[in-house]
Residue, then its C-alpha position, 0 to 999 in steps of 0.5 A: m280192855s287194857n292193852k298193857t301186857t302183864v309180865i308174870s313175876a318170878q314170885e307169882l310163878a314161884a307161888q304156882f310151883a308151891y301149888c305143884d308141891q302141895i298137889a304132889a303131897y296130896w297124892h303122896d298122902r294117898d300113896r299112889v302116883p296119879t295119871a294125867y291126859v292132855e288132848t290138844y286141838g288146833c294149831q302149833q301154838n296149842e301144841a306148845d301150850s300143851e307142853k307147858l300143861r304137861g310140864y306143870l302136871t309132871q311137876s305136880g307128881y302126875t305121870i302122863t298117859d295117852s288115854a282119858e280112860g282112868a286118868d285122874v286129870v283130863v285136860m282138853n286144850t281147844c281151838a276156836i278157829r272153825e265151827h267144826a273143831e268146836q263141835r268136835v270138842f263138845g262131842n268129845l267133852g260130852a263123852l267124858v261123862h262116861t269116863k268120869r262115871r267109871h272113875p268118879a274122882q277124875k277131874i276134867f278141865l277145858c282150856g285153850c281158845m274156846a275157853g276164852q269165849r264167854i258163850v262157851s264158858d257159859r255153856i260149860r257152866h250150865s250144861y256140862h256139869h262133869v267139867d271141873g274147871v275152865f280157863s282161858t289161854h291168859h290163865l294157863w300159867q295159873f293151872p296149878e292153882i286151878l287144879y289145887n282149888v279143885l282138888y282141895g276145895g271141891k268146887r268148879q273153877f272158872y278162870i276166864t277174865d277178859e284181858p290183853g294177855s300175859i307173858a310167863e317165863g320159866i313154866p316147865q315143858v314136857r316136849d313130845d319130840k326130842l328132835k323137833a321143838w316149838v318155841s313161842i316167840m310172841y303171843g296174841c294178834n293185833n290184826f283183827c281180820t274180820y273172820c278171825i276169833v284169835p285176837y279176842v281169845r288170845g289177846r293183843e300182840r306181846s313179844r318175849q324178850p330176845q334173851d329168853i328166846l335165845a337161851e331156850c334155843r341154845a338149850l334145845i340145840e345143846g340137848g340134841c334138838k335138830e329143828i326149831t319152829l318159831l311160833g307166833q300168830n304173826v311172827n313178822s310183828y315180833g319186837k314191835d312192842l319191845d324197846c330192844c330195837m330187834d325185829f323178827s329178821d334180827l331175831l332169826e339172824r341171832i338164832a342162826q348164829i348159834p353153833g350146832e347142826f340144826l334148822i330153823r322154821f317159823m310160822t305164821s307170817h302175815p303178808r302185810d309184814a313179810g318184806r325184803k329184809l326177812f327174805d334176804t335174811m332167810a336167803r343168807y343163812d343155811k340154817i334157816a329153812k327155805q320154806l315159807h308159809l304165807p297165807f293169802q286167804s283170797g286172790s281177790s283184792r276186794v275180798l281181801k279188803a273185806m277180810n281186813r287183810h291190809y294188802d291186795r293181790e298185787k302186793y302179795l304177788e310182789a312179795v312172792r316174786y321177790a322171795k323166789s328171786v332170792m330163794p329159787d328153791l323156796v317151798l311155799t305153802s299157804d292158807v285159803i278161805v273159800g266162800f267168804p261172805g259176798e265172794t262172787e264166782e269171778e272173785f273165786e276165779e281170781t283165787i284160782t288164777l293166783i294159785q296157778k300163778v304162784r304154784y304152791d307146794a301145798l295149801f291148807t284149804f277151808i270153807f268160810s266158818p262164821r265165828h260168833g263175835t267177829p264182824a264177818a259173822s254178821m255179813e250178808d252171805p247169799t252163797p249157798k253151801q252147795e255152791k261153796n262146796r263146789r268151789f272148794d272141790k275145784l280149788c282142791a283139784v287145781q292145787n292137787e294137780i300142782s302139788t303132784q307136778i311139783h313133787a314129780a320134779y323131785v324124782g332123781k334129786a339128792m336131798r339133805c333130810l332130817v330122819d325123824g321117825k317111822d311109818g310102818d316098815h319105813l323110816t320118815a324124813r323131812t326135806e329142808g322144805g318140809r316135804l315128807v319122804r319115806f324110805q328103807g333104813s335102819d332105826d339108828l338113822i333117826g335123829t341124823y341128817q342124811t342125803i336121800t335120793i328121791t325115787g318116787s312121788t305122790t300128791w302129798s309125799l315122796t319116796g327115796k333111798i339112801 
């Protein structure tokens, strides 16, 4: 595989828009407005990709619907991080046999990270004959061409070439939320953690040009967006492949200098590359949320080495200490894997002590899931599933108690929050640190920043009043 990034030219993208026009003409000749449904699994990057899929579909004349039943096009944008997610996709994909039987002209596509695995595309080709097309993340920019070929040619399409990845600027997006926006600043990953499939399905790291990112952020802010989350598999690696001498901290600073009332978040940070310059930049600007998602994965230095994480326990703790020293109110979240192959009880306890030492606001917790094609999938794994479940339950109990204590300390504090929606009879808002707050208020507060006094707490959320 070549490591050279492919930049999609304006001419190539124009050709895709021409396909959009021809698809729109296809439906115009049939005198009806078609519908499309996009279902998203997995991470925020997948959510951002789905916005582009909806953008292409809208430009092709489709109305976006919220159900696969009766839709003319169904796209399943998938995740390959965990086995459970894959099995859920296969189950839901199999169920679409029935929707297609009731609507024989329906076209079904599978894309995303699962589609980047040869073992998956072969399974679809031979066992899921109702699926009309499969395309990997590298071919998302060609979706109009793929759809056109299915509509006009009637043959199944498989766009799954193994390549380092591409960057295509100018794909239309249909965002679900006018207040909050995902902005991808880079794609792919070079880290090759031994348990992770991402570098194999999303390609090598490749950064968007800073002027394109800044232009997108300005347009969002001018359009009323109040919160922008910058996305990348490892945002701290931004710019390493560019010649513009701008790293991620520099990019953050440039975005924070854009006029307007908004907040910047980002994810995900790799501890190897998260340093003092980043934390100092975060501390310097009010528009950068004092929230950090910094996955540690294991509290054991030996396990971290086996994971190929490129840092040890002490380096991680040092990064956390410095970040908290310059941002005393920092809200810190993380990912952790329980039951990595060969993890001993003592090494698991090192993870528990790290959690107790750092005191995370919240954790995203996972039991190790072997991914076909990764080094960890072939490692000796003597720990029984029952024991892994026990460790997982203990870890969750420890973290839940910490989260409960941290949230209880919010009670009585007045906090500036973005009111972002409704939950039943309550409005919902987010603190600068991303904590969920429910409170009573009128709907016209949605989309505004308000000072909310916290009156109650649970393990996972807060309640308050204006």
